[in-house]
N, C-alpha and C positions, 0 to 999 in steps of 0.2 A: 590710303590718304584720308585725312580728316579735314572736312570742308566746313567752314563756319560762314554763315550769312549774318551780316550786321544790319539788323532792322533798326536804324537810328532815326532820331528826330533831325530833320533838316530845317533850319531857320531861313526863310527866304531873304536873299540879299545880304547874308552875313558869312562870306566865305571863310574868314579867319576863325570864327566860332565853329563852323561846320567841319573844317579840316582838323581843328583841335579835337572835336568830338570823335571824328573818325579815327584819329590816332589813339585816343584813349580806348576806343572799342577794339582796335587792332591789338592793343596790349592785353585786353581781357581775353580775346580769342587765343592769343599766344600763350596765356597762362594755362589753357586747357590743351595746349600743343597742337593747335590748328596748323595744318600745312598750307592750306589755300584759304584765303579770306576774301569774301565777296561783299562789296558795298553797293549802295543804291546809285541810281541815275542822277546826274546833275547835282551831286551832293555838295558841291562848293557853293553855288548860287541858288539852287532850287530850280526845278523844272519850269521853264517859261518865265522866270523872273526877269523883269526889265532891267534890273541893275547890272546884269551881265553885259549890257551894251557898252559899259565902261571898263570891261575887263582888259587887263594887259595882254600882250601878245603871248601865244603859246598855251600850254596846259599849266594848271596850278598843282602840279603833281609832286613838287619837291618834298613837302612834309610827309606824304605817303611813301615816297621812295625811301626817306630816312627811316620811317617806321618799319617798312618791309625789311630793310637791312638790319635794323636793330633787333628785330624779333625773328629774323631768319625764316620768313614766310613769303609765299607768293600772295600778292595783293591785287585784286581787280576792283576798279572803281570807275564810276561814271563822273565825268568832269566836263566843264565847258571849255572848248578850245577856240582861241582866236587866231586866225590867219589873215593878216591884213584887215580888210573891212568885213570879213566873213566870220560868223560864229557857227561852230558846229557842236552838236550834242554828241560827245565822244565818250569812249571808254578806253582804259589802259590796263594792261596786265604787266605787273612789276615783279621782278624776280627777287630772291633773297639777298642779292647783292645791291639792290636798289636800282637796277637797270630796267628801263621800259622795253619789254620784249615784243609787245604787240599792241597796236591801237586799232580802233574801229570808230568810224563816224556813222551815226544812226542813219539808215537809209529810208526806212518806212516811217518817217516822222509824221505825226498827225497834222492834217492841213491847218488846224488852228495855230500850230507852232511855226508855220512857214514864214511868218512875218519876222521872227527873231532868229531862227536857225536855218542855215543852208544844209540841205540834205547831202549825206554821203552817197557815193556811187559804186563803191567796190566792196566786195566781200573778201575779207582777208583770210587766207588759209590758216588752219589751226597750227599751233606751235608745240614742239616736243618739250615735255617736262618729265621729271622722274616719276610722275603720277599718271602719265598718259598724255595724249594730245589734247590741248585745250584750245577751244575757239571762243570768239566773242560776238555777241550782238547786244542790242539794247531794246528792252521793253517791246514796243509795237512791231519791231522787226520780226517778232515771233509769229504775228498773224498777218504778215504779207501774204499775198495770194498763194494758196496751196502750200503755205509755210516754205516758200522757195528759199528764203535766206537761211533758215535753220537747216533745210535739206542740203543746200549747197555746202555749208560748213561740215555737216555730217558726212557727205559723200567725199569730202576731202580728207577724211580720216579722223575727225574729232571723236574722242572718247567722252568728252564732256563739253557742253556749251555753258558759259557763264554769261548771265544777262542782268546787268544793272537796270533797275526799274523804278518807276514812280507811279504806283497804282492809286488812282484818285477816284473819289465818289462825290456826288453833289451834296449840298448842305442837308437835304431832306432824306439822305440814305439812312435806312434803319437796319442794322445788322441782325436784329432780332426777328425780322420778317423776311429778309433777303440774304441769301448766302452768296458772299462775294467769291469770285475766282473762276467761274465757269468758262470764261473766254480763254483763260490761260490753260486750264485743263484740256479744253477742246483742241488747243494748238500744240501743247507740249506733249501730251500723252501719245497720240498717233505717231508723231515724228520720232519720239524717243524709242517707241516699240519697234517701228519699222526699221530704224537704223542702228538699234542697239547702242544708243548714245544717251548718257545722262544729260539732263538740262536743269539748271538752277536759276530761278528768278528771285532777286532780292529787291524788295521795295522799302522805301523810307516811310516814316510817318511825319505829319505836320501839315500846316496850311499852305494853300496856293494863294498868294496875296496880290498878284497882278496878272494882266493878260485876260484872255477870254474865259478862263476857268477860275478867275478870282472868286473866292468863297468856297471852292471845292477843297477837299483835304485828302492827303495821301494817308493810306490806312494799313500799310504793311501787308499781312497775309502772304508773306513770301513762301515760295514753293520749291521743292526739289522732287523731280521725277527720275526714277532710275531707268536703266537700260532695257527693262522689260515693260515699261510704261506704268509702273506702280508709283503712286504719290507717297513718298517716304517721309516727307516733312511738310508741315504747314505752319506758318507763323501765326501769332495772335493778331487780332484785329485792333489797330490803333494803340499798340504798345511797343515800346522799345524792347529789343531782345537780341541776344547772341544765340543763334540757332545752329546746331552742329550735327553733322552726320558723319559717321566713321565708315568709310567704304570697305574696310576689311571685314 
């Protein structure tokens, strides 16, 4: 399997532009024959962006479904989901026929986001693909107490967990003096090693312009950890990139 992570710029409150960008990046990954393509969290509206309150019913997945079908790849993306009056921070796994195989609603949402998102309550079992069993969670789900969400997915037979993310830092963060990513390594590596399960976290880049973290920015630094707990890929800081690992 060849897995590509799309570390893309997400423009807050501009779902049309963001989905178009995602489709262009899917095409780029397809050019290097990616089998599975992972995109960031809340890529349509941006994490915690207030504009999502006016989102139509359902998921905005249709453009990504078309791209998955066109390029014959599995696509996993973080999207905002509306069900009635409730908004969920969700993720979907789409197959090469453009069908949604698996969805997940973020369970361990940060408290600052509770004013906009309703938390999910169920861990979905991983699903069979030609490349092994794939499970989903989202960002902070990885550091739920004792990594219980990751571990539950792994004990249900996942070979790889795909995690759309939005990793953000405050305005005064200096990458020259502070190394970003320790929280993810501390939670990904022990779980992956213990359960012989790969885990991939893909973050966007770009500003957060509304809500309690307005002024923060997402900075990429996407990570893949293999089934022995080795960090085999690390994305650049605050740069767009298509990052690829060949599992063979």
